[in-house]
TORPA-4810 file (N, C-alpha, C, O; in nm, 3 decimals):
<nodes>
NODE_1_0.026_-1.448_1.533_0.117_-1.338_1.507_0.070_-1.218_1.589_-0.049_-1.186_1.592_X
NODE_2_0.164_-1.153_1.654_0.126_-1.038_1.736_0.101_-0.915_1.650_0.124_-0.916_1.529_X
NODE_3_0.056_-0.811_1.713_0.013_-0.691_1.642_0.131_-0.613_1.581_0.117_-0.555_1.473_X
NODE_4_0.244_-0.610_1.649_0.357_-0.532_1.600_0.413_-0.584_1.466_0.435_-0.503_1.376_X
NODE_5_0.438_-0.714_1.450_0.485_-0.760_1.319_0.382_-0.740_1.208_0.418_-0.712_1.094_X
NODE_6_0.255_-0.754_1.240_0.150_-0.730_1.141_0.157_-0.585_1.093_0.153_-0.558_0.973_X
NODE_7_0.167_-0.493_1.188_0.175_-0.352_1.153_0.303_-0.321_1.075_0.300_-0.243_0.980_X
NODE_8_0.415_-0.382_1.115_0.543_-0.356_1.048_0.540_-0.401_0.902_0.583_-0.328_0.813_X
NODE_9_0.489_-0.521_0.877_0.481_-0.572_0.740_0.385_-0.487_0.658_0.415_-0.452_0.544_X
NODE_10_0.270_-0.453_0.717_0.173_-0.371_0.644_0.232_-0.233_0.613_0.210_-0.181_0.503_X
NODE_11_0.305_-0.174_0.706_0.363_-0.042_0.685_0.465_-0.045_0.571_0.469_0.046_0.489_X
NODE_12_0.547_-0.149_0.567_0.646_-0.161_0.460_0.576_-0.175_0.325_0.615_-0.111_0.228_X
NODE_13_0.474_-0.259_0.319_0.397_-0.275_0.195_0.330_-0.143_0.158_0.329_-0.105_0.040_X
NODE_14_0.273_-0.072_0.256_0.205_0.054_0.230_0.302_0.157_0.174_0.270_0.229_0.079_X
NODE_15_0.420_0.164_0.232_0.519_0.265_0.191_0.567_0.240_0.048_0.580_0.335_-0.030_X
NODE_16_0.593_0.115_0.014_0.637_0.082_-0.122_0.523_0.109_-0.221_0.546_0.160_-0.330_X
NODE_17_0.401_0.074_-0.182_0.286_0.097_-0.268_0.261_0.246_-0.290_0.217_0.286_-0.398_X
NODE_18_0.290_0.327_-0.190_0.272_0.472_-0.203_0.351_0.527_-0.321_0.300_0.606_-0.400_X
NODE_19_0.476_0.484_-0.334_0.559_0.535_-0.443_0.516_0.480_-0.578_0.546_0.540_-0.682_X
NODE_20_0.446_0.369_-0.579_0.393_0.317_-0.705_0.264_0.390_-0.743_0.234_0.405_-0.862_X
NODE_21_0.188_0.437_-0.643_0.058_0.501_-0.668_0.073_0.650_-0.697_-0.010_0.707_-0.768_X
NODE_22_0.175_0.713_-0.644_0.190_0.859_-0.659_0.177_0.909_-0.802_0.106_1.007_-0.824_X
NODE_23_0.242_0.849_-0.900_0.231_0.906_-1.036_0.103_0.870_-1.110_0.079_0.922_-1.219_X
NODE_24_0.020_0.782_-1.054_-0.102_0.740_-1.124_-0.201_0.855_-1.136_-0.241_0.914_-1.036_X
NODE_25_-0.240_0.884_-1.257_-0.342_0.986_-1.281_-0.295_1.129_-1.264_-0.378_1.221_-1.265_X
NODE_26_-0.166_1.151_-1.247_-0.117_1.287_-1.228_-0.101_1.355_-1.364_-0.052_1.295_-1.460_X
NODE_27_-0.144_1.478_-1.369_-0.125_1.560_-1.489_-0.040_1.679_-1.449_-0.066_1.745_-1.348_X
NODE_28_0.061_1.706_-1.529_0.152_1.816_-1.497_0.088_1.949_-1.537_-0.011_1.954_-1.610_X
NODE_29_0.147_2.056_-1.487_0.099_2.189_-1.523_0.119_2.215_-1.672_0.041_2.286_-1.735_X
NODE_30_0.223_2.157_-1.728_0.248_2.172_-1.871_0.137_2.105_-1.952_0.091_2.160_-2.052_X
NODE_31_0.093_1.987_-1.910_-0.013_1.916_-1.980_-0.146_1.990_-1.968_-0.227_1.989_-2.062_X
NODE_32_-0.169_2.054_-1.856_-0.292_2.131_-1.836_-0.287_2.266_-1.908_-0.391_2.326_-1.934_X
NODE_33_-0.166_2.313_-1.939_-0.153_2.442_-2.007_-0.162_2.561_-1.914_-0.184_2.674_-1.959_X
NODE_34_-0.144_2.537_-1.785_-0.155_2.645_-1.685_-0.038_2.633_-1.589_-0.050_2.572_-1.483_X
NODE_35_0.077_2.692_-1.626_0.196_2.687_-1.543_0.196_2.807_-1.449_0.193_2.922_-1.493_X
NODE_36_0.201_2.779_-1.320_0.204_2.885_-1.219_0.343_2.945_-1.214_0.443_2.873_-1.220_X
NODE_37_0.350_3.076_-1.203_0.477_3.148_-1.199_0.557_3.102_-1.077_0.506_3.098_-0.965_X
NODE_38_0.683_3.067_-1.101_0.772_3.024_-0.992_0.776_2.874_-0.973_0.847_2.826_-0.885_X
NODE_39_0.702_2.799_-1.054_0.707_2.653_-1.044_0.758_2.595_-1.175_0.758_2.662_-1.278_X
NODE_40_0.801_2.469_-1.169_0.847_2.403_-1.291_0.725_2.349_-1.366_0.619_2.328_-1.307_X
NODE_41_0.742_2.327_-1.496_0.631_2.279_-1.577_0.586_2.139_-1.539_0.471_2.102_-1.561_X
NODE_42_0.677_2.060_-1.482_0.644_1.922_-1.449_0.575_1.908_-1.313_0.543_1.796_-1.272_X
NODE_43_0.550_2.017_-1.244_0.481_2.011_-1.116_0.336_1.968_-1.138_0.276_2.003_-1.240_X
NODE_44_0.278_1.893_-1.043_0.140_1.849_-1.062_0.043_1.967_-1.067_0.058_2.064_-0.993_X
NODE_45_-0.056_1.956_-1.154_-0.155_2.063_-1.166_-0.249_2.061_-1.044_-0.274_2.165_-0.984_X
NODE_46_-0.299_1.943_-1.009_-0.385_1.927_-0.892_-0.342_1.801_-0.819_-0.360_1.690_-0.871_X
NODE_47_-0.287_1.816_-0.701_-0.244_1.701_-0.623_-0.358_1.662_-0.528_-0.403_1.743_-0.447_X
NODE_48_-0.403_1.540_-0.541_-0.514_1.491_-0.459_-0.461_1.394_-0.355_-0.451_1.273_-0.379_X
NODE_49_-0.425_1.448_-0.239_-0.364_1.368_-0.134_-0.459_1.261_-0.081_-0.418_1.148_-0.057_X
NODE_50_-0.584_1.295_-0.063_-0.682_1.199_-0.011_-0.699_1.081_-0.104_-0.706_0.967_-0.059_X
NODE_51_-0.706_1.107_-0.233_-0.720_1.001_-0.332_-0.598_0.910_-0.331_-0.611_0.788_-0.338_X
NODE_52_-0.479_0.968_-0.323_-0.355_0.891_-0.321_-0.348_0.803_-0.196_-0.315_0.685_-0.206_X
NODE_53_-0.380_0.859_-0.080_-0.374_0.783_0.044_-0.478_0.671_0.046_-0.449_0.561_0.092_X
NODE_54_-0.598_0.697_-0.002_-0.702_0.595_-0.005_-0.665_0.482_-0.101_-0.680_0.364_-0.067_X
NODE_55_-0.619_0.517_-0.218_-0.580_0.415_-0.316_-0.461_0.333_-0.265_-0.458_0.211_-0.284_X
NODE_56_-0.365_0.398_-0.202_-0.251_0.328_-0.144_-0.295_0.231_-0.036_-0.246_0.118_-0.031_X
NODE_57_-0.386_0.274_0.049_-0.434_0.189_0.158_-0.509_0.068_0.105_-0.490_-0.043_0.155_X
NODE_58_-0.593_0.087_0.005_-0.672_-0.024_-0.051_-0.581_-0.124_-0.121_-0.595_-0.245_-0.101_X
NODE_59_-0.489_-0.076_-0.202_-0.400_-0.167_-0.275_-0.308_-0.241_-0.179_-0.287_-0.361_-0.193_X
NODE_60_-0.252_-0.171_-0.081_-0.162_-0.238_0.013_-0.238_-0.335_0.102_-0.181_-0.437_0.143_X
NODE_61_-0.364_-0.308_0.134_-0.444_-0.404_0.210_-0.467_-0.532_0.129_-0.464_-0.641_0.185_X
NODE_62_-0.490_-0.518_0.000_-0.507_-0.636_-0.085_-0.378_-0.716_-0.095_-0.380_-0.839_-0.092_X
NODE_63_-0.266_-0.647_-0.108_-0.136_-0.716_-0.114_-0.108_-0.786_0.018_-0.064_-0.901_0.019_X
NODE_64_-0.134_-0.718_0.129_-0.111_-0.779_0.260_-0.203_-0.899_0.282_-0.159_-1.001_0.336_X
NODE_65_-0.327_-0.889_0.241_-0.421_-1.000_0.258_-0.376_-1.122_0.179_-0.386_-1.235_0.227_X
NODE_66_-0.326_-1.100_0.057_-0.279_-1.213_-0.022_-0.152_-1.272_0.039_-0.136_-1.394_0.039_X
NODE_67_-0.063_-1.189_0.091_0.057_-1.240_0.158_0.018_-1.318_0.284_0.074_-1.424_0.310_X
NODE_68_-0.076_-1.266_0.360_-0.119_-1.333_0.483_-0.184_-1.467_0.452_-0.159_-1.566_0.521_X
NODE_69_-0.267_-1.472_0.349_-0.332_-1.597_0.312_-0.228_-1.698_0.262_-0.236_-1.817_0.295_X
NODE_70_-0.132_-1.652_0.183_-0.030_-1.743_0.131_0.057_-1.797_0.243_0.095_-1.914_0.240_X
NODE_71_0.089_-1.715_0.341_0.177_-1.762_0.448_0.102_-1.840_0.555_0.157_-1.935_0.611_X
NODE_72_-0.022_-1.804_0.585_-0.095_-1.870_0.692_-0.167_-1.996_0.645_-0.151_-2.102_0.705_X
NODE_73_-0.243_-1.986_0.539_-0.328_-2.097_0.497_-0.258_-2.194_0.402_-0.284_-2.314_0.405_X
NODE_74_-0.168_-2.142_0.318_-0.102_-2.227_0.220_0.040_-2.265_0.261_0.101_-2.351_0.197_X
NODE_75_0.092_-2.205_0.365_0.223_-2.242_0.419_0.343_-2.192_0.342_0.454_-2.242_0.361_X
NODE_76_0.325_-2.094_0.255_0.437_-2.037_0.182_0.512_-1.940_0.272_0.452_-1.868_0.351_X
NODE_77_0.644_-1.940_0.259_0.726_-1.845_0.334_0.846_-1.808_0.248_0.859_-1.854_0.135_X
NODE_78_0.934_-1.725_0.303_1.053_-1.686_0.228_1.146_-1.805_0.206_1.224_-1.806_0.111_X
NODE_79_1.137_-1.906_0.292_1.218_-2.026_0.275_1.179_-2.109_0.154_1.258_-2.190_0.107_X
NODE_80_1.057_-2.089_0.103_1.011_-2.163_-0.014_1.060_-2.104_-0.146_1.050_-2.169_-0.250_X
NODE_81_1.112_-1.983_-0.144_1.160_-1.920_-0.266_1.289_-1.986_-0.311_1.368_-2.030_-0.227_X
NODE_82_1.312_-1.995_-0.440_1.437_-2.056_-0.486_1.558_-1.973_-0.444_1.552_-1.850_-0.437_X
NODE_83_1.664_-2.041_-0.416_1.786_-1.973_-0.371_1.863_-1.925_-0.494_1.907_-2.006_-0.575_X
NODE_84_1.878_-1.796_-0.507_1.948_-1.737_-0.622_2.097_-1.730_-0.596_2.177_-1.757_-0.685_X
NODE_85_2.134_-1.692_-0.474_2.274_-1.678_-0.438_2.329_-1.815_-0.398_2.265_-1.884_-0.319_X
NODE_86_2.442_-1.856_-0.450_2.496_-1.987_-0.414_2.537_-1.993_-0.267_2.570_-1.891_-0.207_X
NODE_87_2.534_-2.110_-0.212_2.570_-2.132_-0.073_2.722_-2.147_-0.064_2.778_-2.241_-0.122_X
NODE_88_2.789_-2.059_0.007_2.936_-2.059_0.017_2.984_-2.117_0.148_3.087_-2.073_0.200_X
NODE_89_2.916_-2.211_0.202_2.958_-2.270_0.330_3.065_-2.373_0.310_3.112_-2.432_0.407_X
</nodes>
């Protein structure tokens, strides 16, 4: 497999994982009891971008590694999934 498809699949996995990781461990300003003037109470009290990016990268690397192992070593692909939509040919 060339480098471009590897990067494309990893990027898609990373992007989806980012939205799953964003709310993890976040505490709102309301929960902290310190609402800054001009912001909503649900705004994050302390946003840790480095932590979010690192956690996203580690989790998406694990997901990609399992997908790569399943497709390369075990021969699983999208064609092996059961067909949900009926064939209208």
